[in-house]
C-alpha positions, -999 to +999 in steps of 0.1 A: +063-506-334+100-494-326+120-518-307+150-497-291+179-512-275+211-501-258+243-510-271+275-521-252+298-535-280+300-527-319+297-565-326+262-565-310+247-545-339+240-574-363+227-596-335+203-572-324+192-563-359+185-601-363+165-602-331+141-573-342+157-542-331+148-510-351+167-484-333+201-487-313+212-464-286+248-457-281+267-437-254+300-415-257+327-411-230+315-377-218+278-366-227+260-398-216+258-423-187+238-452-174+249-472-205+261-507-210+292-494-227+310-462-239+324-455-273+350-429-286+339-404-314+356-427-340+337-459-328+304-437-327+312-428-365+315-467-372+287-476-352+264-452-369+278-463-404+271-500-394+238-494-380+225-476-410+240-504-434+217-528-414+186-505-419+185-496-382+180-460-368+207-446-345+203-427-311+228-414-285+224-408-249+231-371-240+217-375-205+244-357-186+236-330-161+255-301-176+273-273-157+276-238-173+313-243-185+303-278-202+276-262-225+303-253-253+314-290-253+275-297-255+268-278-285+299-291-302+285-328-296+252-316-311+269-305-345+288-337-346+255-359-341+239-335-368+267-341-392+266-378-387+228-379-391+216-393-358+182-399-357+174-396-319+189-377-290+181-385-254+183-357-230+170-345-196+187-312-190+167-282-203+199-267-216+201-292-242+167-283-255+178-247-257+210-256-276+190-279-300+165-252-305+194-228-318+206-256-342+172-266-353+175-301-340+145-302-315+128-327-339+155-352-330+151-349-291+138-376-269+129-363-233+137-390-207+138-374-171+140-410-156+115-411-130+098-378-134+075-385-162+043-394-145+013-377-157-001-368-192-002-330-187+036-330-181+042-352-212+019-332-234+037-300-224+070-316-236+056-331-268+041-298-276+076-283-276+083-304-306+106-332-295+103-363-313+089-383-283+092-387-244+098-416-223+075-428-195+086-431-159+093-466-149+077-462-115+043-459-123+016-487-127+004-503-159-030-485-157-012-453-152+009-459-182-022-467-203-041-434-191-009-415-202-004-430-236-043-426-242-044-390-231-015-375-249-011-365-286+024-374-297+048-402-296+057-421-264+082-449-253+084-471-224+111-492-209+099-526-206+126-549-203+160-547-182+172-534-149+157-500-140+174-469-128+163-461-095+183-435-079+208-410-093+233-388-072+258-366-086+279-372-058+303-400-057+289-420-029+309-451-029+340-431-032+330-408-001+321-441+018+356-457+010+372-425+020+353-426+054+361-459+063+399-458+048+396-482+020+403-482-017+373-478-042+372-507-065+340-499-081+345-470-103+333-476-138+327-514-129+295-531-140+298-559-112+293-539-080+264-546-058+244-527-031+228-548-004+206-530+022+199-540+057+162-541+052+161-558+020+172-591+005+175-579-030+211-573-048+209-540-064+235-531-091+253-497-085+275-480-110+299-452-099+312-430-130+326-396-135+292-382-135+282-397-101+262-428-085+236-446-101+217-474-082+194-498-101+164-521-091+172-555-075+151-571-103+150-573-142+117-560-156+101-584-181+069-569-191+062-591-224+025-594-219+020-557-208+040-545-240+010-559-261-014-539-238+006-505-242+008-511-279-031-513-283-033-483-264-010-463-288+027-468-274+050-460-301+083-474-288+096-502-265+130-500-250+151-529-239+178-519-216+208-540-217+229-526-190+243-554-165+227-581-188+244-608-211+237-602-247+219-636-249+190-626-228+189-592-245+186-608-278+160-633-265+140-604-251+141-585-284+127-614-303+097-619-278+089-582-280+094-579-320+073-611-324+102-629-338+100-657-309+070-675-295+088-680-262+066-674-235+073-655-202+074-688-181+099-706-206+121-672-208+125-669-171+133-707-167+159-701-194+174-675-176+168-682-140+202-666-130+183-632-131+157-619-106+127-612-129+095-592-118+069-570-129+084-542-110+057-515-103+034-527-130+005-536-105+015-519-074+022-483-066+058-473-055+046-462-020+037-497-011+070-513-017+097-486-012 
């Protein structure tokens, strides 16, 4: 079972290795988004070398929605990743698939369209294109996840710990709001901004960067027990998304999911009671809670 973790800082690599991580996801300053940290090309090269020296696989986010004029940059970045022997490339824009096809790199691709991968037919179609694996939507139930995993031939991944990306707009919504009411926007590229709706009590992390506005769930998913159920169904990889989280809680979550810790869910939640843990949509459909 692969334990895949997003990385915010270079110094986290050894800690995550000891916690049981097998693959680390990094993000650069242009091609990726929705990551706990961003790295320059020189930092990425160092991160890849350091990860491989620990026996870890490497991955990158390439989840930007590209315009036509940006495709040349995307092609150059793919060549950079190929030269540096990256194991996996997470994408959602079909243009990346086409570019990767021309470079004989489809086998490194991981399709992650956020909330859209909700049925086995769509997933099988993607897997049949030759990508390494695809990521299940976080907005389906446990039973629906089980059915998808059991009904497809190919590799599958599920995000089972962390804040979940709930909404994305390429527009800069916070900036537009601030412009409308005449105040300075202090949230650009900040990890500590919160959205509170008038109809909900939860506090939703919101990130605005060069690529738009990203709104997250008001809870942290901790599907530890469900991970074992999905593993028995044939799930190949578990993701721990560390965005907005302290490294200590990420490390402990990795240890539980990798079997290196016997800490049970109740003890874990008590230890980190500053976080709003939840099972998310595991046992209730989204139309019942949205």
